[in-house]
N, CA, C and O atoms as a Tripos MOL2 file, in Angstrom:
@<TRIPOS>MOLECULE
protein
  252   251    63     0     0
PROTEIN
NO_CHARGES

@<TRIPOS>ATOM
      1 N          18.3770   -3.8720   15.8480 N.3       1 MET1
      2 CA         17.1600   -3.1340   16.1160 C.3       1 MET1
      3 C          16.5380   -3.6770   17.4090 C.2       1 MET1
      4 O          16.4210   -4.8910   17.5750 O.2       1 MET1
      5 N          16.1380   -2.7840   18.3280 N.am      2 PRO2
      6 CA         15.5460   -3.2630   19.5830 C.3       2 PRO2
      7 C          14.1700   -3.8680   19.3540 C.2       2 PRO2
      8 O          13.4670   -3.5230   18.4040 O.2       2 PRO2
      9 N          13.8100   -4.7670   20.2380 N.am      3 ALA3
     10 CA         12.4960   -5.4180   20.1380 C.3       3 ALA3
     11 C          11.3890   -4.4010   20.4030 C.2       3 ALA3
     12 O          11.5730   -3.4430   21.1540 O.2       3 ALA3
     13 N          10.2580   -4.6240   19.7840 N.am      4 SER4
     14 CA          9.1110   -3.7360   19.9460 C.3       4 SER4
     15 C           8.5470   -3.8480   21.3570 C.2       4 SER4
     16 O           8.4800   -4.9390   21.9240 O.2       4 SER4
     17 N           8.1490   -2.7240   21.9100 N.am      5 GLY5
     18 CA          7.5440   -2.7150   23.2390 C.3       5 GLY5
     19 C           6.0270   -2.7850   23.1690 C.2       5 GLY5
     20 O           5.3540   -2.6020   24.1830 O.2       5 GLY5
     21 N           5.4860   -3.0440   22.0040 N.am      6 CYS6
     22 CA          4.0320   -3.0400   21.8070 C.3       6 CYS6
     23 C           3.3200   -4.1000   22.6510 C.2       6 CYS6
     24 O           2.1900   -3.8860   23.0890 O.2       6 CYS6
     25 N           3.9600   -5.2120   22.8750 N.am      7 ALA7
     26 CA          3.3150   -6.2850   23.6420 C.3       7 ALA7
     27 C           3.1540   -5.9060   25.1080 C.2       7 ALA7
     28 O           2.2520   -6.4050   25.7800 O.2       7 ALA7
     29 N           4.0200   -5.0280   25.6120 N.am      8 THR8
     30 CA          3.9700   -4.6430   27.0160 C.3       8 THR8
     31 C           3.7080   -3.1550   27.2060 C.2       8 THR8
     32 O           4.0020   -2.6040   28.2680 O.2       8 THR8
     33 N           3.1640   -2.5070   26.1990 N.am      9 CYS9
     34 CA          2.9230   -1.0610   26.2340 C.3       9 CYS9
     35 C           1.9370   -0.7000   27.3440 C.2       9 CYS9
     36 O           0.8960   -1.3400   27.4990 O.2       9 CYS9
     37 N           2.2770    0.3260   28.1070 N.am     10 VAL10
     38 CA          1.4300    0.7750   29.2100 C.3      10 VAL10
     39 C           0.1070    1.3170   28.6690 C.2      10 VAL10
     40 O          -0.9480    1.0760   29.2570 O.2      10 VAL10
     41 N           0.1570    2.0470   27.5530 N.am     11 PHE11
     42 CA         -1.0700    2.5970   26.9820 C.3      11 PHE11
     43 C          -1.9760    1.5010   26.4350 C.2      11 PHE11
     44 O          -3.2010    1.6090   26.4970 O.2      11 PHE11
     45 N          -1.3770    0.4610   25.9080 N.am     12 ARG12
     46 CA         -2.1740   -0.6780   25.4440 C.3      12 ARG12
     47 C          -2.8830   -1.3330   26.6250 C.2      12 ARG12
     48 O          -4.0420   -1.7310   26.5130 O.2      12 ARG12
     49 N          -2.1960   -1.4450   27.7420 N.am     13 ALA13
     50 CA         -2.8170   -2.0060   28.9470 C.3      13 ALA13
     51 C          -3.9620   -1.1190   29.4230 C.2      13 ALA13
     52 O          -4.9860   -1.6150   29.8940 O.2      13 ALA13
     53 N          -3.7840    0.1930   29.2990 N.am     14 LYS14
     54 CA         -4.8660    1.1130   29.6740 C.3      14 LYS14
     55 C          -6.0900    0.8560   28.8040 C.2      14 LYS14
     56 O          -7.2170    0.8260   29.2980 O.2      14 LYS14
     57 N          -5.8600    0.6690   27.5000 N.am     15 TYR15
     58 CA         -6.9730    0.3840   26.5940 C.3      15 TYR15
     59 C          -7.6440   -0.9370   26.9670 C.2      15 TYR15
     60 O          -8.8710   -1.0270   27.0000 O.2      15 TYR15
     61 N          -6.8500   -1.9420   27.2430 N.am     16 ASP16
     62 CA         -7.4060   -3.2530   27.5860 C.3      16 ASP16
     63 C          -8.2510   -3.1920   28.8610 C.2      16 ASP16
     64 O          -9.2770   -3.8640   28.9610 O.2      16 ASP16
     65 N          -7.8180   -2.3900   29.8310 N.am     17 ASN17
     66 CA         -8.5500   -2.2750   31.0900 C.3      17 ASN17
     67 C          -9.7560   -1.3460   30.9930 C.2      17 ASN17
     68 O         -10.8090   -1.6300   31.5640 O.2      17 ASN17
     69 N          -9.6030   -0.2400   30.2750 N.am     18 LYS18
     70 CA        -10.6560    0.7720   30.1720 C.3      18 LYS18
     71 C         -10.6300    1.3740   28.7760 C.2      18 LYS18
     72 O         -10.0120    2.4210   28.5790 O.2      18 LYS18
     73 N         -11.2790    0.7500   27.8020 N.am     19 PRO19
     74 CA        -11.2100    1.2230   26.4150 C.3      19 PRO19
     75 C         -11.7200    2.6520   26.2160 C.2      19 PRO19
     76 O         -11.2920    3.3230   25.2760 O.2      19 PRO19
     77 N         -12.5950    3.1220   27.0500 N.am     20 ARG20
     78 CA        -13.1550    4.4630   26.8760 C.3      20 ARG20
     79 C         -12.3400    5.5470   27.5840 C.2      20 ARG20
     80 O         -12.6970    6.7230   27.5120 O.2      20 ARG20
     81 N         -11.2530    5.1750   28.2660 N.am     21 SER21
     82 CA        -10.4250    6.1730   28.9330 C.3      21 SER21
     83 C          -9.7010    7.0110   27.8850 C.2      21 SER21
     84 O          -9.5500    6.5930   26.7370 O.2      21 SER21
     85 N          -9.2550    8.2000   28.2940 N.am     22 PHE22
     86 CA         -8.5570    9.0810   27.3690 C.3      22 PHE22
     87 C          -7.3050    8.4080   26.8100 C.2      22 PHE22
     88 O          -7.0990    8.4070   25.5960 O.2      22 PHE22
     89 N          -6.4680    7.8380   27.6760 N.am     23 LEU23
     90 CA         -5.2380    7.1920   27.2110 C.3      23 LEU23
     91 C          -5.5270    5.9640   26.3530 C.2      23 LEU23
     92 O          -4.7960    5.6760   25.4050 O.2      23 LEU23
     93 N          -6.5840    5.2480   26.6850 N.am     24 GLY24
     94 CA         -6.9660    4.1020   25.8690 C.3      24 GLY24
     95 C          -7.3710    4.5100   24.4660 C.2      24 GLY24
     96 O          -6.9620    3.8870   23.4870 O.2      24 GLY24
     97 N          -8.1770    5.5600   24.3700 N.am     25 ARG25
     98 CA         -8.5980    6.0470   23.0510 C.3      25 ARG25
     99 C          -7.4350    6.6510   22.2890 C.2      25 ARG25
    100 O          -7.3520    6.5160   21.0680 O.2      25 ARG25
    101 N          -6.5260    7.3250   23.0070 N.am     26 LEU26
    102 CA         -5.3330    7.8860   22.3660 C.3      26 LEU26
    103 C          -4.4780    6.7700   21.7750 C.2      26 LEU26
    104 O          -3.9760    6.8920   20.6580 O.2      26 LEU26
    105 N          -4.3130    5.6900   22.5200 N.am     27 TRP27
    106 CA         -3.5240    4.5570   22.0190 C.3      27 TRP27
    107 C          -4.1720    3.9540   20.7710 C.2      27 TRP27
    108 O          -3.4850    3.6520   19.7950 O.2      27 TRP27
    109 N          -5.4850    3.7810   20.8060 N.am     28 LEU28
    110 CA         -6.1800    3.1950   19.6600 C.3      28 LEU28
    111 C          -6.0350    4.0820   18.4330 C.2      28 LEU28
    112 O          -5.8530    3.5730   17.3270 O.2      28 LEU28
    113 N          -6.1100    5.3830   18.6030 N.am     29 TRP29
    114 CA         -5.9000    6.3130   17.4930 C.3      29 TRP29
    115 C          -4.4660    6.2030   16.9870 C.2      29 TRP29
    116 O          -4.2280    6.1810   15.7790 O.2      29 TRP29
    117 N          -3.5160    6.1330   17.9110 N.am     30 HIS30
    118 CA         -2.0950    6.0980   17.5790 C.3      30 HIS30
    119 C          -1.7100    4.8720   16.7430 C.2      30 HIS30
    120 O          -0.9180    4.9900   15.8090 O.2      30 HIS30
    121 N          -2.2530    3.7140   17.0620 N.am     31 ILE31
    122 CA         -1.8350    2.5030   16.3430 C.3      31 ILE31
    123 C          -2.3260    2.4790   14.9010 C.2      31 ILE31
    124 O          -1.8820    1.6370   14.1200 O.2      31 ILE31
    125 N          -3.2250    3.3760   14.5320 N.am     32 ARG32
    126 CA         -3.7030    3.4330   13.1460 C.3      32 ARG32
    127 C          -2.5870    3.8010   12.1770 C.2      32 ARG32
    128 O          -2.6420    3.4240   11.0060 O.2      32 ARG32
    129 N          -1.5690    4.5350   12.6440 N.am     33 PHE33
    130 CA         -0.5030    4.9810   11.7530 C.3      33 PHE33
    131 C           0.9100    4.6940   12.2700 C.2      33 PHE33
    132 O           1.8820    4.9940   11.5770 O.2      33 PHE33
    133 N           1.0440    4.1310   13.4460 N.am     34 CYS34
    134 CA          2.3480    3.9060   14.0750 C.3      34 CYS34
    135 C           3.1790    2.8720   13.3040 C.2      34 CYS34
    136 O           2.7370    1.7360   13.1320 O.2      34 CYS34
    137 N           4.3730    3.2500   12.8390 N.am     35 PRO35
    138 CA          5.2120    2.2800   12.1240 C.3      35 PRO35
    139 C           5.6930    1.1450   13.0320 C.2      35 PRO35
    140 O           5.8970    0.0270   12.5590 O.2      35 PRO35
    141 N           5.8760    1.4150   14.3170 N.am     36 GLY36
    142 CA          6.2790    0.3650   15.2540 C.3      36 GLY36
    143 C           5.1930   -0.6830   15.4110 C.2      36 GLY36
    144 O           5.4840   -1.8770   15.4720 O.2      36 GLY36
    145 N           3.9320   -0.2420   15.4770 N.am     37 TRP37
    146 CA          2.8050   -1.1750   15.5950 C.3      37 TRP37
    147 C           2.6900   -2.0200   14.3260 C.2      37 TRP37
    148 O           2.4190   -3.2190   14.3960 O.2      37 TRP37
    149 N           2.8940   -1.3990   13.1800 N.am     38 LYS38
    150 CA          2.8200   -2.1350   11.9120 C.3      38 LYS38
    151 C           3.9030   -3.2090   11.8590 C.2      38 LYS38
    152 O           3.6530   -4.3290   11.4130 O.2      38 LYS38
    153 N           5.1000   -2.8640   12.3110 N.am     39 ALA39
    154 CA          6.1900   -3.8430   12.3430 C.3      39 ALA39
    155 C           5.8850   -4.9540   13.3400 C.2      39 ALA39
    156 O           6.1570   -6.1250   13.0730 O.2      39 ALA39
    157 N           5.3270   -4.5910   14.4780 N.am     40 TYR40
    158 CA          4.9530   -5.5810   15.4930 C.3      40 TYR40
    159 C           3.9180   -6.5460   14.9260 C.2      40 TYR40
    160 O           4.0430   -7.7590   15.0910 O.2      40 TYR40
    161 N           2.9070   -6.0190   14.2660 N.am     41 MET41
    162 CA          1.8650   -6.8700   13.6830 C.3      41 MET41
    163 C           2.4530   -7.7800   12.6020 C.2      41 MET41
    164 O           2.0610   -8.9410   12.4860 O.2      41 MET41
    165 N           3.3840   -7.2580   11.8200 N.am     42 ALA42
    166 CA          4.0090   -8.0630   10.7640 C.3      42 ALA42
    167 C           4.8520   -9.1880   11.3500 C.2      42 ALA42
    168 O           5.0430  -10.2180   10.7030 O.2      42 ALA42
    169 N           5.3590   -9.0040   12.5710 N.am     43 SER43
    170 CA          6.2110  -10.0280   13.1840 C.3      43 SER43
    171 C           5.3980  -11.1660   13.8060 C.2      43 SER43
    172 O           5.9620  -12.2010   14.1630 O.2      43 SER43
    173 N           4.1020  -10.9900   13.9370 N.am     44 LEU44
    174 CA          3.2490  -12.0120   14.5490 C.3      44 LEU44
    175 C           2.8220  -13.0530   13.5190 C.2      44 LEU44
    176 O           2.8640  -12.8060   12.3140 O.2      44 LEU44
    177 N           2.4130  -14.2130   14.0090 N.am     45 SER45
    178 CA          1.8630  -15.2300   13.1200 C.3      45 SER45
    179 C           0.4980  -14.7480   12.6240 C.2      45 SER45
    180 O          -0.1040  -13.8520   13.2160 O.2      45 SER45
    181 N           0.0310  -15.3300   11.5660 N.am     46 GLN46
    182 CA         -1.2590  -14.9390   10.9850 C.3      46 GLN46
    183 C          -2.3910  -15.0820   12.0130 C.2      46 GLN46
    184 O          -3.2840  -14.2360   12.0780 O.2      46 GLN46
    185 N          -2.3510  -16.1270   12.7930 N.am     47 GLU47
    186 CA         -3.3890  -16.3630   13.8000 C.3      47 GLU47
    187 C          -3.3880  -15.2630   14.8670 C.2      47 GLU47
    188 O          -4.4400  -14.7300   15.2200 O.2      47 GLU47
    189 N          -2.2030  -14.9330   15.3720 N.am     48 GLU48
    190 CA         -2.0980  -13.8790   16.3910 C.3      48 GLU48
    191 C          -2.4980  -12.5170   15.8210 C.2      48 GLU48
    192 O          -3.1620  -11.7240   16.4880 O.2      48 GLU48
    193 N          -2.0850  -12.2600   14.5830 N.am     49 ARG49
    194 CA         -2.4190  -10.9940   13.9280 C.3      49 ARG49
    195 C          -3.9270  -10.8540   13.7660 C.2      49 ARG49
    196 O          -4.4760   -9.7820   14.0190 O.2      49 ARG49
    197 N          -4.5950  -11.9080   13.3530 N.am     50 THR50
    198 CA         -6.0450  -11.8850   13.1830 C.3      50 THR50
    199 C          -6.7430  -11.6830   14.5190 C.2      50 THR50
    200 O          -7.7160  -10.9350   14.6080 O.2      50 THR50
    201 N          -6.2500  -12.3430   15.5480 N.am     51 GLU51
    202 CA         -6.8380  -12.2070   16.8810 C.3      51 GLU51
    203 C          -6.7460  -10.7630   17.3750 C.2      51 GLU51
    204 O          -7.7270  -10.2170   17.8800 O.2      51 GLU51
    205 N          -5.5670  -10.1420   17.2310 N.am     52 LEU52
    206 CA         -5.4060   -8.7560   17.6630 C.3      52 LEU52
    207 C          -6.2200   -7.7960   16.7950 C.2      52 LEU52
    208 O          -6.7930   -6.8310   17.3030 O.2      52 LEU52
    209 N          -6.2720   -8.0560   15.5040 N.am     53 ALA53
    210 CA         -7.0400   -7.1950   14.6040 C.3      53 ALA53
    211 C          -8.5210   -7.2170   14.9670 C.2      53 ALA53
    212 O          -9.1850   -6.1830   14.9070 O.2      53 ALA53
    213 N          -9.0330   -8.3550   15.3330 N.am     54 GLN54
    214 CA        -10.4310   -8.4470   15.7510 C.3      54 GLN54
    215 C         -10.6390   -7.7570   17.0920 C.2      54 GLN54
    216 O         -11.6400   -7.0670   17.2860 O.2      54 GLN54
    217 N          -9.7140   -7.9370   18.0070 N.am     55 LYS55
    218 CA         -9.8270   -7.3440   19.3350 C.3      55 LYS55
    219 C          -9.8320   -5.8220   19.2800 C.2      55 LYS55
    220 O         -10.5730   -5.1670   20.0140 O.2      55 LYS55
    221 N          -8.9870   -5.2560   18.3900 N.am     56 TYR56
    222 CA         -8.8440   -3.8090   18.3140 C.3      56 TYR56
    223 C          -9.5470   -3.2050   17.0920 C.2      56 TYR56
    224 O          -9.3610   -2.0250   16.7980 O.2      56 TYR56
    225 N         -10.3390   -3.9890   16.3920 N.am     57 HIS57
    226 CA        -11.1400   -3.5150   15.2530 C.3      57 HIS57
    227 C         -10.2640   -2.8940   14.1650 C.2      57 HIS57
    228 O         -10.5390   -1.7870   13.7020 O.2      57 HIS57
    229 N          -9.2210   -3.5970   13.7600 N.am     58 LEU58
    230 CA         -8.2880   -3.1150   12.7450 C.3      58 LEU58
    231 C          -8.5300   -3.8920   11.4520 C.2      58 LEU58
    232 O          -7.9640   -4.9670   11.2520 O.2      58 LEU58
    233 N          -9.3530   -3.3580   10.5980 N.am     59 LYS59
    234 CA         -9.7510   -4.0580    9.3790 C.3      59 LYS59
    235 C          -8.5840   -4.3280    8.4350 C.2      59 LYS59
    236 O          -8.5710   -5.3550    7.7550 O.2      59 LYS59
    237 N          -7.5990   -3.4240    8.3790 N.am     60 LYS60
    238 CA         -6.5170   -3.6090    7.4140 C.3      60 LYS60
    239 C          -5.6240   -4.8130    7.7390 C.2      60 LYS60
    240 O          -4.9160   -5.3030    6.8590 O.2      60 LYS60
    241 N          -5.6460   -5.2880    8.9670 N.am     61 PHE61
    242 CA         -4.8430   -6.4480    9.3320 C.3      61 PHE61
    243 C          -5.6410   -7.7580    9.2450 C.2      61 PHE61
    244 O          -5.0850   -8.8320    9.4770 O.2      61 PHE61
    245 N          -6.9070   -7.6820    8.9200 N.am     62 LEU62
    246 CA         -7.7160   -8.8850    8.8020 C.3      62 LEU62
    247 C          -7.5600   -9.5570    7.4460 C.2      62 LEU62
    248 O          -7.8540  -10.7440    7.3070 O.2      62 LEU62
    249 N          -7.1160   -8.8370    6.4780 N.am     63 ALA63
    250 CA         -6.9960   -9.3860    5.1130 C.3      63 ALA63
    251 C          -5.8700  -10.3530    4.9660 C.2      63 ALA63
    252 O          -5.6540  -10.8880    3.8790 O.2      63 ALA63
@<TRIPOS>BOND
     1     1     2 1
     2     2     3 1
     3     3     4 2
     4     3     5 am
     5     5     6 1
     6     6     7 1
     7     7     8 2
     8     7     9 am
     9     9    10 1
    10    10    11 1
    11    11    12 2
    12    11    13 am
    13    13    14 1
    14    14    15 1
    15    15    16 2
    16    15    17 am
    17    17    18 1
    18    18    19 1
    19    19    20 2
    20    19    21 am
    21    21    22 1
    22    22    23 1
    23    23    24 2
    24    23    25 am
    25    25    26 1
    26    26    27 1
    27    27    28 2
    28    27    29 am
    29    29    30 1
    30    30    31 1
    31    31    32 2
    32    31    33 am
    33    33    34 1
    34    34    35 1
    35    35    36 2
    36    35    37 am
    37    37    38 1
    38    38    39 1
    39    39    40 2
    40    39    41 am
    41    41    42 1
    42    42    43 1
    43    43    44 2
    44    43    45 am
    45    45    46 1
    46    46    47 1
    47    47    48 2
    48    47    49 am
    49    49    50 1
    50    50    51 1
    51    51    52 2
    52    51    53 am
    53    53    54 1
    54    54    55 1
    55    55    56 2
    56    55    57 am
    57    57    58 1
    58    58    59 1
    59    59    60 2
    60    59    61 am
    61    61    62 1
    62    62    63 1
    63    63    64 2
    64    63    65 am
    65    65    66 1
    66    66    67 1
    67    67    68 2
    68    67    69 am
    69    69    70 1
    70    70    71 1
    71    71    72 2
    72    71    73 am
    73    73    74 1
    74    74    75 1
    75    75    76 2
    76    75    77 am
    77    77    78 1
    78    78    79 1
    79    79    80 2
    80    79    81 am
    81    81    82 1
    82    82    83 1
    83    83    84 2
    84    83    85 am
    85    85    86 1
    86    86    87 1
    87    87    88 2
    88    87    89 am
    89    89    90 1
    90    90    91 1
    91    91    92 2
    92    91    93 am
    93    93    94 1
    94    94    95 1
    95    95    96 2
    96    95    97 am
    97    97    98 1
    98    98    99 1
    99    99   100 2
   100    99   101 am
   101   101   102 1
   102   102   103 1
   103   103   104 2
   104   103   105 am
   105   105   106 1
   106   106   107 1
   107   107   108 2
   108   107   109 am
   109   109   110 1
   110   110   111 1
   111   111   112 2
   112   111   113 am
   113   113   114 1
   114   114   115 1
   115   115   116 2
   116   115   117 am
   117   117   118 1
   118   118   119 1
   119   119   120 2
   120   119   121 am
   121   121   122 1
   122   122   123 1
   123   123   124 2
   124   123   125 am
   125   125   126 1
   126   126   127 1
   127   127   128 2
   128   127   129 am
   129   129   130 1
   130   130   131 1
   131   131   132 2
   132   131   133 am
   133   133   134 1
   134   134   135 1
   135   135   136 2
   136   135   137 am
   137   137   138 1
   138   138   139 1
   139   139   140 2
   140   139   141 am
   141   141   142 1
   142   142   143 1
   143   143   144 2
   144   143   145 am
   145   145   146 1
   146   146   147 1
   147   147   148 2
   148   147   149 am
   149   149   150 1
   150   150   151 1
   151   151   152 2
   152   151   153 am
   153   153   154 1
   154   154   155 1
   155   155   156 2
   156   155   157 am
   157   157   158 1
   158   158   159 1
   159   159   160 2
   160   159   161 am
   161   161   162 1
   162   162   163 1
   163   163   164 2
   164   163   165 am
   165   165   166 1
   166   166   167 1
   167   167   168 2
   168   167   169 am
   169   169   170 1
   170   170   171 1
   171   171   172 2
   172   171   173 am
   173   173   174 1
   174   174   175 1
   175   175   176 2
   176   175   177 am
   177   177   178 1
   178   178   179 1
   179   179   180 2
   180   179   181 am
   181   181   182 1
   182   182   183 1
   183   183   184 2
   184   183   185 am
   185   185   186 1
   186   186   187 1
   187   187   188 2
   188   187   189 am
   189   189   190 1
   190   190   191 1
   191   191   192 2
   192   191   193 am
   193   193   194 1
   194   194   195 1
   195   195   196 2
   196   195   197 am
   197   197   198 1
   198   198   199 1
   199   199   200 2
   200   199   201 am
   201   201   202 1
   202   202   203 1
   203   203   204 2
   204   203   205 am
   205   205   206 1
   206   206   207 1
   207   207   208 2
   208   207   209 am
   209   209   210 1
   210   210   211 1
   211   211   212 2
   212   211   213 am
   213   213   214 1
   214   214   215 1
   215   215   216 2
   216   215   217 am
   217   217   218 1
   218   218   219 1
   219   219   220 2
   220   219   221 am
   221   221   222 1
   222   222   223 1
   223   223   224 2
   224   223   225 am
   225   225   226 1
   226   226   227 1
   227   227   228 2
   228   227   229 am
   229   229   230 1
   230   230   231 1
   231   231   232 2
   232   231   233 am
   233   233   234 1
   234   234   235 1
   235   235   236 2
   236   235   237 am
   237   237   238 1
   238   238   239 1
   239   239   240 2
   240   239   241 am
   241   241   242 1
   242   242   243 1
   243   243   244 2
   244   243   245 am
   245   245   246 1
   246   246   247 1
   247   247   248 2
   248   247   249 am
   249   249   250 1
   250   250   251 1
   251   251   252 2
@<TRIPOS>SUBSTRUCTURE
     1 MET1         2 RESIDUE 1 A MET
     2 PRO2         6 RESIDUE 1 A PRO
     3 ALA3        10 RESIDUE 1 A ALA
     4 SER4        14 RESIDUE 1 A SER
     5 GLY5        18 RESIDUE 1 A GLY
     6 CYS6        22 RESIDUE 1 A CYS
     7 ALA7        26 RESIDUE 1 A ALA
     8 THR8        30 RESIDUE 1 A THR
     9 CYS9        34 RESIDUE 1 A CYS
    10 VAL10       38 RESIDUE 1 A VAL
    11 PHE11       42 RESIDUE 1 A PHE
    12 ARG12       46 RESIDUE 1 A ARG
    13 ALA13       50 RESIDUE 1 A ALA
    14 LYS14       54 RESIDUE 1 A LYS
    15 TYR15       58 RESIDUE 1 A TYR
    16 ASP16       62 RESIDUE 1 A ASP
    17 ASN17       66 RESIDUE 1 A ASN
    18 LYS18       70 RESIDUE 1 A LYS
    19 PRO19       74 RESIDUE 1 A PRO
    20 ARG20       78 RESIDUE 1 A ARG
    21 SER21       82 RESIDUE 1 A SER
    22 PHE22       86 RESIDUE 1 A PHE
    23 LEU23       90 RESIDUE 1 A LEU
    24 GLY24       94 RESIDUE 1 A GLY
    25 ARG25       98 RESIDUE 1 A ARG
    26 LEU26      102 RESIDUE 1 A LEU
    27 TRP27      106 RESIDUE 1 A TRP
    28 LEU28      110 RESIDUE 1 A LEU
    29 TRP29      114 RESIDUE 1 A TRP
    30 HIS30      118 RESIDUE 1 A HIS
    31 ILE31      122 RESIDUE 1 A ILE
    32 ARG32      126 RESIDUE 1 A ARG
    33 PHE33      130 RESIDUE 1 A PHE
    34 CYS34      134 RESIDUE 1 A CYS
    35 PRO35      138 RESIDUE 1 A PRO
    36 GLY36      142 RESIDUE 1 A GLY
    37 TRP37      146 RESIDUE 1 A TRP
    38 LYS38      150 RESIDUE 1 A LYS
    39 ALA39      154 RESIDUE 1 A ALA
    40 TYR40      158 RESIDUE 1 A TYR
    41 MET41      162 RESIDUE 1 A MET
    42 ALA42      166 RESIDUE 1 A ALA
    43 SER43      170 RESIDUE 1 A SER
    44 LEU44      174 RESIDUE 1 A LEU
    45 SER45      178 RESIDUE 1 A SER
    46 GLN46      182 RESIDUE 1 A GLN
    47 GLU47      186 RESIDUE 1 A GLU
    48 GLU48      190 RESIDUE 1 A GLU
    49 ARG49      194 RESIDUE 1 A ARG
    50 THR50      198 RESIDUE 1 A THR
    51 GLU51      202 RESIDUE 1 A GLU
    52 LEU52      206 RESIDUE 1 A LEU
    53 ALA53      210 RESIDUE 1 A ALA
    54 GLN54      214 RESIDUE 1 A GLN
    55 LYS55      218 RESIDUE 1 A LYS
    56 TYR56      222 RESIDUE 1 A TYR
    57 HIS57      226 RESIDUE 1 A HIS
    58 LEU58      230 RESIDUE 1 A LEU
    59 LYS59      234 RESIDUE 1 A LYS
    60 LYS60      238 RESIDUE 1 A LYS
    61 PHE61      242 RESIDUE 1 A PHE
    62 LEU62      246 RESIDUE 1 A LEU
    63 ALA63      250 RESIDUE 1 A ALA
């Protein structure tokens, strides 16, 4: 299985630079249900997962 591109995703970078941009908001909406993002989050350590969940306001990954 190929490695996830979530860490270097162009749309994620758009969100990080300009969260209110159309592509940034589209990316944030997309990660709510994306199976690739869920797998990426599961592959991270608990500390990294919590940090990203707080940064992107993802309550389901904070538990």
